[in-house]
C-alpha positions as CSV (number, residue, x, y, z in Angstrom):
1,M,-5.4,-53.7,8.0
2,K,-3.7,-52.1,4.8
3,K,-6.4,-49.6,4.4
4,L,-6.3,-48.5,8.3
5,L,-2.8,-48.3,8.0
6,V,-2.9,-46.3,5.4
7,A,-5.5,-43.7,6.5
8,S,-3.7,-44.0,9.7
9,V,-0.5,-42.4,7.7
10,M,-2.4,-39.9,6.0
11,L,-3.8,-38.4,9.3
12,A,-0.7,-38.3,10.6
13,C,0.9,-36.4,7.6
14,A,-2.0,-34.3,7.8
15,T,-1.7,-33.6,11.0
16,A,2.2,-32.7,11.1
17,Q,1.2,-30.8,8.9
18,A,-1.6,-29.2,10.8
19,E,1.5,-28.2,13.4
20,K,3.4,-26.6,11.4
21,P,3.8,-22.6,11.9
22,M,2.5,-21.3,8.8
23,N,4.7,-19.5,5.9
24,F,3.3,-15.9,4.4
25,V,3.8,-14.1,1.4
26,V,2.4,-10.8,0.8
27,I,1.9,-9.3,-2.3
28,I,1.5,-5.4,-2.3
29,A,0.6,-4.0,-5.7
30,D,1.0,-0.2,-6.0
31,D,-1.4,2.1,-6.8
32,M,-4.1,-0.4,-7.4
33,P,-8.0,0.0,-7.1
34,P,-9.9,-3.3,-7.0
35,E,-11.8,-2.9,-10.2
36,Y,-8.6,-3.5,-12.1
37,I,-8.7,-7.1,-10.8
38,G,-11.1,-9.7,-12.6
39,A,-12.2,-11.1,-9.4
40,Y,-13.6,-8.0,-8.5
41,G,-16.3,-8.2,-11.2
42,V,-14.6,-5.5,-13.6
43,G,-12.2,-7.9,-16.0
44,K,-11.1,-5.2,-17.8
45,Y,-7.1,-6.4,-17.6
46,P,-6.1,-10.3,-17.9
47,T,-5.8,-11.2,-14.1
48,P,-6.0,-14.6,-14.4
49,N,-3.4,-15.6,-11.3
50,I,-5.5,-13.1,-8.5
51,D,-8.9,-14.4,-9.9
52,K,-7.1,-18.2,-9.1
53,L,-6.3,-16.9,-5.8
54,A,-9.8,-15.2,-5.4
55,R,-11.5,-18.9,-6.3
56,D,-9.0,-20.7,-3.6
57,G,-9.2,-18.2,-1.1
58,E,-11.2,-15.4,0.1
59,R,-11.9,-11.8,-1.2
60,F,-12.8,-8.9,0.8
61,T,-15.2,-6.4,-0.6
62,T,-14.8,-3.8,2.1
63,S,-10.9,-3.6,2.4
64,F,-8.9,-0.2,3.1
65,S,-5.4,1.5,3.5
66,I,-4.9,3.2,6.3
67,S,-3.6,6.4,4.0
68,P,-3.7,7.5,0.2
69,M,0.0,7.3,-0.4
70,C,3.2,5.2,-0.5
71,T,4.9,5.9,2.7
72,P,2.3,5.9,5.6
73,A,0.7,3.1,4.0
74,R,3.6,1.0,3.9
75,F,4.1,1.8,7.4
76,A,1.3,0.6,8.4
77,I,1.8,-2.2,6.5
78,M,5.4,-2.8,8.3
79,T,4.6,-2.1,12.0
80,G,0.7,-2.9,11.9
81,R,0.3,0.8,13.7
82,Y,-1.2,4.4,12.2
83,P,1.4,6.3,11.1
84,C,0.8,8.9,13.2
85,R,2.5,6.8,15.9
86,C,6.1,6.8,13.6
87,T,9.1,7.7,16.1
88,A,11.2,8.8,13.5
89,P,13.2,11.9,13.7
90,L,11.7,12.7,10.0
91,F,8.6,12.6,11.0
92,K,8.9,14.4,14.5
93,K,10.6,17.2,12.6
94,D,7.7,17.7,10.1
95,A,4.7,16.9,12.6
96,G,6.4,19.5,15.0
97,T,7.3,18.9,18.7
98,D,4.3,20.6,19.5
99,P,1.8,17.5,20.8
100,S,-1.2,20.0,21.2
101,Q,-0.9,20.8,17.5
102,P,-2.2,17.9,14.2
103,A,0.5,16.1,12.6
104,M,1.0,16.1,8.9
105,I,1.1,12.7,7.5
106,A,3.0,12.6,4.4
107,W,6.1,10.7,2.6
108,N,7.4,11.7,5.7
109,T,6.6,8.6,8.0
110,P,10.0,6.4,7.6
111,I,11.0,3.2,9.5
112,D,14.2,3.5,11.1
113,S,16.2,1.0,13.4
114,Q,14.2,1.8,15.9
115,E,10.6,1.2,14.8
116,L,9.0,-2.4,16.1
117,T,8.3,-3.6,12.3
118,L,6.2,-7.2,11.8
119,A,9.7,-8.1,10.5
120,K,11.6,-7.9,13.9
121,Q,8.9,-9.2,15.5
122,L,8.7,-12.6,13.5
123,T,12.4,-12.8,13.4
124,A,12.0,-13.0,17.2
125,Q,9.7,-15.7,16.7
126,G,12.1,-18.0,15.0
127,Y,10.7,-16.9,11.9
128,N,12.6,-15.9,8.7
129,T,11.7,-13.0,6.8
130,G,12.4,-11.8,3.2
131,I,11.4,-8.3,1.1
132,A,11.9,-8.0,-2.7
133,G,11.0,-4.6,-4.0
134,K,10.0,-1.1,-3.4
135,W,11.1,0.0,-0.1
136,H,9.6,4.0,-0.1
137,L,10.1,3.6,3.8
138,A,13.7,5.7,3.9
139,T,16.2,7.3,1.7
140,H,19.8,5.5,2.5
141,A,21.7,6.2,5.5
142,D,24.0,9.7,5.3
143,E,27.0,8.1,7.1
144,A,27.4,5.9,4.0
145,P,26.5,7.1,0.6
146,L,25.9,5.1,-2.2
147,P,27.8,5.4,-5.1
148,D,26.7,8.2,-7.2
149,L,25.7,6.4,-10.6
150,K,24.4,9.3,-13.0
151,D,27.4,9.7,-15.0
152,G,28.2,5.9,-14.9
153,S,27.9,4.2,-18.2
154,L,26.1,0.5,-18.5
155,E,29.0,-0.7,-21.3
156,C,31.3,-0.3,-18.4
157,P,32.0,-3.2,-16.4
158,D,33.4,-1.2,-13.2
159,T,29.7,0.7,-13.3
160,L,27.9,-2.7,-13.6
161,K,30.1,-3.8,-10.2
162,Q,29.3,-0.5,-8.7
163,M,25.5,-1.4,-9.6
164,E,26.1,-4.7,-7.3
165,L,27.6,-2.5,-4.6
166,R,24.8,-0.2,-4.5
167,Q,22.6,-2.6,-4.4
168,Q,24.2,-4.9,-1.4
169,M,24.1,-1.5,0.3
170,I,20.6,-1.0,0.1
171,Q,20.0,-4.9,0.9
172,K,22.1,-4.5,4.2
173,F,20.5,-0.5,5.0
174,I,16.8,-2.5,4.6
175,C,17.6,-5.3,6.5
176,E,19.0,-3.4,9.4
177,S,16.0,-0.8,9.4
178,G,13.2,-2.9,8.7
179,G,14.3,-5.8,10.7
180,F,14.3,-8.3,8.0
181,T,17.1,-11.5,7.4
182,C,16.9,-11.2,3.9
183,A,16.4,-8.7,1.1
184,R,16.8,-9.0,-3.2
185,S,15.9,-6.7,-5.7
186,L,15.3,-3.9,-4.1
187,F,13.9,-0.4,-4.7
188,I,15.1,2.0,-1.8
189,E,12.6,4.6,-3.3
190,N,10.6,5.1,-6.6
191,C,11.5,3.3,-9.3
192,D,11.9,6.4,-11.4
193,E,14.9,7.4,-9.1
194,E,17.1,4.5,-9.7
195,P,20.1,5.7,-12.0
196,L,20.7,3.9,-15.0
197,V,18.4,1.3,-15.6
198,A,14.4,0.7,-16.7
199,N,12.1,2.5,-14.6
200,H,10.3,-0.1,-14.1
201,N,11.8,-3.8,-14.0
202,I,9.3,-6.4,-12.0
203,P,10.7,-9.6,-13.8
204,Y,13.9,-8.0,-11.5
205,I,11.8,-8.2,-8.5
206,T,10.1,-11.2,-9.2
207,R,13.5,-12.8,-9.2
208,G,14.5,-11.7,-6.1
209,A,11.4,-12.9,-4.5
210,I,11.9,-16.3,-5.6
211,E,15.6,-16.5,-4.7
212,I,14.4,-16.1,-1.0
213,L,11.9,-18.8,-1.3
214,H,14.7,-20.7,-2.6
215,T,17.2,-19.7,0.4
216,F,14.2,-20.1,3.3
217,A,13.0,-23.5,1.8
218,K,16.6,-24.6,2.6
219,E,15.8,-24.2,6.3
220,E,13.2,-25.5,8.6
221,K,12.0,-22.5,9.7
222,P,9.1,-21.0,9.0
223,F,9.0,-17.3,7.1
224,L,7.7,-14.3,6.2
225,L,8.1,-13.3,2.5
226,I,7.0,-9.5,1.4
227,T,7.4,-8.5,-2.3
228,T,6.4,-5.2,-3.3
229,P,6.1,-5.1,-7.7
230,T,6.7,-1.3,-8.4
231,G,3.6,-1.4,-10.8
232,I,1.1,0.3,-11.3
233,H,2.7,3.6,-10.0
234,G,3.8,5.6,-12.9
235,P,5.8,6.6,-14.7
236,W,4.8,4.7,-18.3
237,L,5.0,0.9,-17.7
238,A,4.8,-0.2,-21.5
239,D,8.3,1.7,-21.8
240,V,9.7,-1.5,-20.3
241,L,8.6,-3.5,-23.3
242,D,11.7,-1.3,-25.5
243,K,14.6,-1.4,-22.2
244,D,16.5,-4.2,-22.2
245,L,15.7,-5.4,-18.9
246,H,19.4,-7.3,-18.2
247,Y,20.8,-4.2,-16.7
248,T,19.0,-4.0,-13.7
249,P,19.4,-2.2,-10.3
250,G,21.8,-4.9,-8.8
251,G,23.9,-5.1,-12.1
252,Y,23.6,-7.4,-15.5
253,I,21.1,-10.4,-15.1
254,E,21.5,-13.0,-17.6
255,D,18.3,-15.1,-16.8
256,I,16.3,-11.9,-16.3
257,Y,13.8,-12.7,-19.1
258,D,13.0,-16.0,-17.3
259,Y,10.9,-14.0,-15.1
260,A,8.6,-12.1,-17.4
261,P,5.5,-12.8,-19.2
262,N,5.8,-13.4,-23.0
263,Y,6.8,-9.5,-24.0
264,A,6.5,-9.9,-27.6
265,A,2.5,-11.0,-27.2
266,L,1.9,-8.6,-24.6
267,R,3.4,-5.8,-27.4
268,K,1.0,-7.2,-30.1
269,T,-2.2,-7.0,-27.7
270,I,-1.5,-3.5,-26.4
271,E,-0.5,-2.6,-30.3
272,T,-4.2,-0.2,-30.7
273,F,-4.7,0.8,-27.2
274,S,-4.3,4.6,-26.1
275,S,-1.1,5.3,-23.4
276,G,-3.0,4.7,-20.4
277,E,-4.7,1.7,-21.3
278,K,-1.5,0.4,-22.3
279,H,0.1,1.3,-18.9
280,K,-2.3,0.0,-16.8
281,H,-2.7,-3.3,-19.3
282,V,1.2,-4.0,-19.5
283,G,1.1,-2.9,-15.1
284,M,-1.8,-5.7,-14.3
285,V,-0.1,-8.9,-16.8
286,E,3.4,-7.6,-15.0
287,I,2.1,-8.0,-11.4
288,D,-0.3,-10.8,-12.1
289,Y,2.3,-12.8,-13.8
290,Q,4.6,-12.5,-10.5
291,L,2.0,-13.7,-8.6
292,G,1.6,-17.1,-10.6
293,R,5.2,-17.6,-10.8
294,I,5.6,-17.1,-6.8
295,R,2.4,-19.4,-6.4
296,A,4.1,-21.8,-9.0
297,E,7.6,-21.6,-7.1
298,L,5.7,-22.2,-3.8
299,E,4.2,-25.4,-5.3
300,K,7.8,-26.4,-6.7
301,L,9.1,-26.2,-3.2
302,G,6.4,-28.0,-1.2
303,L,5.7,-25.1,0.7
304,A,2.0,-24.4,-0.6
305,D,0.2,-26.4,1.7
306,N,1.4,-24.9,4.6
307,T,1.7,-20.8,3.3
308,A,-0.8,-18.2,3.0
309,V,-0.6,-15.8,0.1
310,I,-2.0,-12.9,0.7
311,F,-2.6,-10.2,-2.4
312,T,-3.3,-6.4,-1.3
313,S,-2.5,-3.0,-2.9
314,D,-0.8,-0.1,-0.8
315,H,-3.9,2.6,-1.9
316,G,-6.1,3.3,-3.6
317,V,-5.5,6.3,-7.5
318,E,-6.6,10.1,-8.4
319,P,-8.7,11.2,-8.1
320,G,-8.3,10.1,-3.9
321,K,-5.0,9.7,-4.2
322,C,-3.2,11.8,-1.3
323,S,-6.8,12.2,0.7
324,V,-9.4,10.1,2.5
325,Y,-11.8,9.9,-0.2
326,D,-12.5,6.4,-0.7
327,R,-11.0,6.2,-4.3
328,G,-8.1,6.8,-2.8
329,M,-8.7,4.4,0.0
330,R,-10.1,1.2,-1.2
331,V,-8.0,-1.5,-1.8
332,P,-7.9,-5.2,-3.2
333,F,-7.8,-7.8,-0.4
334,I,-7.4,-11.3,-1.1
335,V,-6.6,-14.1,1.1
336,Y,-5.7,-17.5,0.7
337,W,-4.5,-19.0,4.0
338,P,-4.6,-23.5,4.2
339,R,-7.0,-24.7,6.6
340,L,-9.1,-21.1,6.9
341,T,-10.2,-19.9,4.1
342,A,-13.2,-21.6,1.9
343,P,-12.5,-21.4,-1.6
344,G,-14.2,-19.0,-3.3
345,T,-15.0,-17.4,-0.4
346,V,-16.5,-13.5,-0.5
347,T,-16.7,-11.8,2.6
348,D,-18.3,-8.4,3.0
349,S,-16.5,-7.7,6.6
350,M,-14.5,-4.4,6.8
351,V,-10.8,-5.2,7.0
352,Q,-7.3,-2.7,6.7
353,H,-3.9,-3.0,6.5
354,V,-2.9,-3.0,10.3
355,D,-5.3,-6.3,11.0
356,L,-3.0,-8.0,8.0
357,T,-0.1,-7.6,10.2
358,A,-2.2,-8.3,13.7
359,S,-2.8,-11.4,11.9
360,I,0.5,-12.7,10.9
361,A,1.5,-11.6,14.0
362,A,-0.7,-13.1,16.5
363,T,-0.5,-16.6,14.0
364,A,3.6,-16.4,14.7
365,G,3.1,-16.3,18.6
366,V,3.6,-12.2,18.4
367,P,2.5,-11.4,22.4
368,D,0.8,-8.5,23.2
369,I,0.0,-7.4,19.6
370,G,-3.2,-5.1,21.1
371,K,-0.1,-3.2,22.5
372,T,2.1,-3.0,19.8
373,M,-0.3,-2.6,17.1
374,D,-3.5,-0.7,16.2
375,G,-5.0,-3.9,14.3
376,V,-6.9,-6.7,15.2
377,D,-6.9,-10.6,14.3
378,L,-8.8,-10.9,11.1
379,R,-8.5,-14.8,11.2
380,P,-12.5,-15.4,12.1
381,V,-13.2,-14.0,9.4
382,L,-11.4,-16.3,7.4
383,T,-13.6,-19.0,8.9
384,D,-16.6,-17.3,9.1
385,P,-17.2,-14.7,6.4
386,S,-20.3,-13.3,8.0
387,A,-18.3,-12.7,11.3
388,T,-16.8,-8.9,12.0
389,V,-13.9,-8.1,14.0
390,R,-14.1,-4.5,12.7
391,K,-16.6,-1.4,13.0
392,F,-14.4,1.3,11.4
393,A,-11.7,1.8,9.4
394,Y,-9.7,5.0,10.4
395,F,-8.0,6.9,7.6
396,E,-5.1,9.3,7.8
397,C,-3.5,11.9,5.5
398,G,-2.1,15.4,5.9
399,Y,-4.3,16.9,8.0
400,S,-7.2,15.3,7.4
401,R,-8.8,12.2,9.2
402,G,-11.5,9.8,8.0
403,I,-13.7,6.9,9.8
404,T,-16.0,5.1,8.0
405,D,-18.6,2.4,9.3
406,G,-19.0,1.3,5.8
407,R,-22.6,3.1,5.3
408,Y,-21.7,6.6,6.4
409,K,-18.0,8.7,6.4
410,L,-17.2,11.4,8.1
411,I,-13.9,13.9,7.2
412,S,-12.6,16.0,8.9
413,T,-9.7,18.6,9.0
414,R,-7.5,20.5,11.0
415,L,-4.5,22.4,10.9
416,P,-1.9,23.7,13.0
417,D,-1.5,26.8,14.5
418,S,2.1,27.7,12.3
419,I,-0.1,26.9,9.3
420,I,-2.7,29.2,9.8
421,T,-0.5,32.3,11.1
422,K,1.4,32.1,7.6
423,A,-1.3,31.7,5.3
424,L,-2.8,34.7,7.4
425,N,0.1,36.8,6.6
426,G,-0.1,36.1,2.9
427,E,2.8,33.3,2.5
428,Y,0.7,30.8,0.6
429,K,-0.7,31.1,-3.4
430,W,-2.9,27.7,-3.0
431,M,-3.8,25.1,-0.1
432,T,-4.7,21.9,-0.8
433,V,-6.0,21.3,3.2
434,G,-5.6,17.6,3.1
435,M,-2.3,17.6,2.5
436,G,-1.5,21.1,3.6
437,P,-0.1,24.4,1.8
438,G,1.5,24.0,-1.9
439,S,1.2,20.0,-2.2
440,G,1.7,18.3,-4.9
441,A,-0.7,17.2,-7.9
442,H,-2.0,14.0,-6.0
443,A,-3.6,16.3,-4.0
444,A,-4.9,18.5,-6.4
445,F,-6.6,16.2,-8.2
446,S,-9.1,16.1,-5.6
447,Q,-9.6,19.4,-4.5
448,L,-11.4,19.4,-8.0
449,A,-12.9,16.3,-8.0
450,Y,-14.9,16.8,-5.0
451,P,-17.0,19.6,-4.4
452,D,-17.1,19.8,-0.5
453,Y,-13.1,19.2,-0.3
454,Y,-12.5,22.8,1.4
455,A,-15.0,22.3,4.2
456,P,-13.3,21.3,7.9
457,D,-15.8,18.7,8.0
458,Q,-17.7,16.5,5.6
459,F,-20.2,13.4,6.0
460,Y,-21.2,11.3,3.3
461,D,-23.9,8.7,2.8
462,F,-22.6,6.1,0.6
463,K,-25.8,4.5,-0.2
464,R,-27.3,7.6,-2.0
465,D,-24.1,9.1,-2.5
466,P,-21.0,6.6,-3.5
467,Y,-18.8,9.0,-4.9
468,E,-19.0,11.3,-2.1
469,Q,-20.1,14.5,-4.4
470,D,-22.7,16.2,-1.6
471,S,-21.8,16.3,2.0
472,V,-24.8,16.0,4.0
473,F,-22.9,17.0,7.3
474,A,-25.2,19.8,8.0
475,N,-28.7,17.3,7.3
476,P,-30.1,16.9,11.3
477,E,-31.2,13.8,9.4
478,Y,-27.8,11.9,9.9
479,A,-27.2,13.6,13.5
480,S,-27.3,10.2,15.4
481,A,-25.0,8.1,12.6
482,Q,-22.6,11.6,12.5
483,A,-22.1,11.6,16.2
484,K,-21.5,7.8,16.2
485,L,-18.8,8.5,13.9
486,R,-17.1,11.7,15.3
487,T,-17.5,9.5,18.8
488,A,-15.4,6.7,17.0
489,L,-13.2,9.1,15.9
490,T,-12.5,11.3,18.9
491,Q,-11.8,7.8,20.4
492,I,-8.9,7.3,17.9
493,T,-7.5,10.9,17.8
494,D,-7.5,11.2,21.5
495,S,-4.7,7.8,21.4
496,M,-2.4,9.5,19.0
497,P,0.7,11.6,20.1
498,Y,-0.6,14.8,18.6
499,A,-3.7,16.3,19.3
500,F,-6.6,16.3,16.8
501,P,-9.4,19.0,18.1
502,E,-13.0,18.2,17.6
503,E,-13.6,22.2,17.4
504,V,-13.8,23.6,13.7
505,Q,-10.9,26.4,13.8
506,P,-12.4,29.9,12.8
507,F,-9.6,29.9,10.5
508,F,-11.8,27.9,8.1
509,A,-14.5,30.3,7.8
510,T,-12.3,33.7,6.8
511,T,-12.2,35.5,3.5
512,T,-8.4,34.6,3.6
513,Y,-9.4,30.7,3.5
514,K,-12.0,31.2,1.1
515,K,-9.5,33.2,-1.4
516,L,-7.1,30.6,-1.0
517,S,-9.2,27.7,-1.9
518,E,-10.8,29.4,-5.0
519,R,-7.3,30.3,-6.4
520,T,-5.9,26.8,-5.7
521,R,-9.3,25.1,-8.0
522,R,-9.1,27.8,-10.3
523,E,-5.2,27.6,-10.9
524,N,-3.6,24.3,-9.6
525,D,-5.4,22.0,-11.9
526,P,-3.2,18.7,-12.6
527,T,-5.1,17.4,-15.6
528,T,-3.2,19.4,-18.5
529,K,0.0,18.0,-17.1
530,D,1.7,15.6,-19.9
531,W,2.3,13.0,-17.2
532,V,-1.2,12.8,-16.5
533,K,-2.0,12.4,-20.7
534,R,0.5,9.5,-20.7
535,D,-0.2,7.3,-17.8
536,H,-4.4,8.0,-17.1
537,D,-5.4,9.3,-20.7
538,Q,-8.1,11.1,-18.3
539,I,-9.4,11.2,-15.3
540,I,-13.1,11.5,-15.0
541,W,-15.0,11.7,-11.6
542,P,-17.7,10.9,-10.6
543,P,-17.0,7.7,-13.8
544,N,-19.8,8.0,-16.6
545,N,-20.8,4.3,-16.3
């Protein structure tokens, strides 16, 4: 009788736990490809906590961002929609008012109070929603300018008060525009744009995330916490080992090193490393430590058994960043979801960031996600790794669009008439087509690394060409596979508010275009820049191994 009573109590507790709404913690690293993580089979950097998450849950091997740069990638995660659907005035200004022309996708897809975000939808379903870390989805509102700290001094108490005020204003702004109920430890843009303090302060972000968890644990509501560390994006992460991280974007914090890995041991470990390896090693240790601290805190608070933890990155790295090549699009994607994922599961099923957003929304009871989001619910893959929820992955960057079925990939570039006219009139010196004329160094990496970068249409067979070095667009052997991807791409682009024609524009066959592309390859070489040598040592593509 006693055993029966105990069993009944245990079953009742398990049933009650299962009936609780699921909590979600999403950690989004910055500029990280899958192979930096031990669980993906390389193990170059120490990632014990990320590897444990993979052992506890499910690791995706075919996972993609939507766009290979911070702002549109994060727009897709926060909204579940493709960046081309952005409705913010800045995007409309850059993309143009003519819906018959292709839209430029770049750092122009902010989230304002009009965008329907995941946080807003979950808040409406009774969730608490929080964010800590890098936003990079809008500058602060002009009507409430932030305190100017450029000439301040960290030794001055008034400056520290102004830093606290500045952080409070940023938190208020992001809560209002993003729809979060709580925000802490925010970098409104890239970390090197924060005045006075160290470029990176990941312990500060970790502290903010844990503070949010403690706030949410006091309430009965389910929650979503999004944490976005600034690593391993530049500038040089190893620099933090010699900085005083007590001084944060939110002022002086006494216990900040309680949220940091052992910097003395880390400094000793990387002593003989090259500059780029120091950068990556420190970044990976910081991010891995953050994940471990957050999971440990969930255990302490009694929340671990009912909290799904997802780890990913906003996009990949050079030489694919700012282009739709695989190197910029592939991301790690690891999911621990209690009662759904089996320990140590690996799946080849295709997934994109918008699917994560849609899955969280569907689980939380958000209605009509098919009407408000481009993602699909990936939960069937979490219970059955052989299941398929997505046949194609779609990509947007600059004036390029891409699509893959996992084996083949189609890339197309189409330019608006205004760009073509200016090019023919001699107004441009360079043209990295995926990003438009005169674009930055990141896009220029791709024009050096991929021989067919300037072709308006490209087609790749990953089985024979995993590094996208030889487009077979004109090869009749691939006509059927190419037509299939073209149909799928057109179906998606036709649903967008801006046109993306199938036909190749005559401009691509002109002498002007040929000269522009040749000059760009010859003169716009970013590999000689100091920051590249500092953060990356060398960028070799295709890889030697």
